[in-house]
C-alpha positions as CSV (number, residue, x, y, z in Angstrom):
1,X,45.9,101.5,92.9
2,X,47.4,101.1,89.5
3,X,49.1,104.5,89.6
4,X,50.7,103.7,92.9
5,X,52.1,100.5,91.5
6,X,53.4,102.3,88.4
7,X,55.1,104.9,90.7
8,X,56.7,102.2,92.8
9,X,58.0,100.5,89.7
10,X,59.5,103.7,88.4
11,X,61.1,104.5,91.7
12,X,62.5,101.0,91.9
13,X,64.0,101.3,88.4
14,X,65.5,104.7,89.3
15,X,67.0,103.3,92.5
16,X,68.4,100.3,90.7
17,X,70.2,102.6,88.2
18,X,71.5,104.8,91.0
19,X,72.8,101.7,92.9
20,X,74.6,100.4,89.9
21,X,76.1,103.8,89.3
22,X,77.4,103.9,92.9
23,X,78.9,100.4,92.6
24,X,80.8,101.6,89.5
25,X,82.1,104.5,91.5
26,X,83.2,102.2,94.3
27,X,85.1,100.0,91.8
28,X,86.9,103.1,90.5
29,X,87.7,104.3,94.0
30,X,89.2,100.9,94.8
31,X,91.4,101.0,91.7
32,X,92.6,104.5,92.7
33,X,93.4,103.4,96.2
34,X,95.3,100.4,95.0
35,X,97.4,102.6,92.7
36,X,98.1,105.0,95.6
37,X,99.1,102.1,97.8
38,X,101.5,100.8,95.1
39,X,103.0,104.3,94.8
40,X,103.5,104.5,98.6
41,X,105.2,101.1,98.6
42,X,107.6,102.3,95.9
43,X,108.4,105.4,97.9
44,X,109.0,103.4,101.0
45,X,111.4,101.0,99.4
46,X,113.3,103.9,97.7
47,X,113.7,105.6,101.1
48,X,114.9,102.4,102.7
49,X,117.3,101.8,99.9
50,X,118.6,105.4,100.2
51,X,119.1,104.9,104.0
52,X,120.8,101.6,103.5
53,X,123.1,103.1,100.9
54,X,123.9,106.0,103.3
55,X,124.7,103.6,106.1
56,X,127.0,101.6,103.9
57,X,128.8,104.7,102.6
58,X,129.0,106.3,106.0
59,X,130.4,103.3,107.9
60,X,132.7,102.2,105.1
61,X,131.0,98.8,104.4
62,X,131.6,99.3,100.7
63,X,135.3,99.7,101.3
64,X,135.3,96.6,103.5
65,X,133.4,94.6,100.8
66,X,135.9,95.8,98.2
67,X,138.8,94.7,100.4
68,X,137.3,91.2,101.0
69,X,136.3,90.8,97.3
C-alpha cells in the first residue's frame, strides 16, 4: 500500500511540473500572438495610408487643398 502511495505522489509531482511547463508555453504563445497582431495592425494602417495617398494624388485633392490653402 505504501509503494502505491509513493508512486501516486511521484506521478502527481511529475504532472504538476509538466502542467506548470505547459502554462509557461501558453504565456509565451500569447505574447507571440500579440506581437503578430500588432505587426498586422501596422501593415493594415500602412496599406490604408498608401491607398489614401494614392486617391489624393490621383484625383487631385492635394492640388485642391493647395489652392484653398
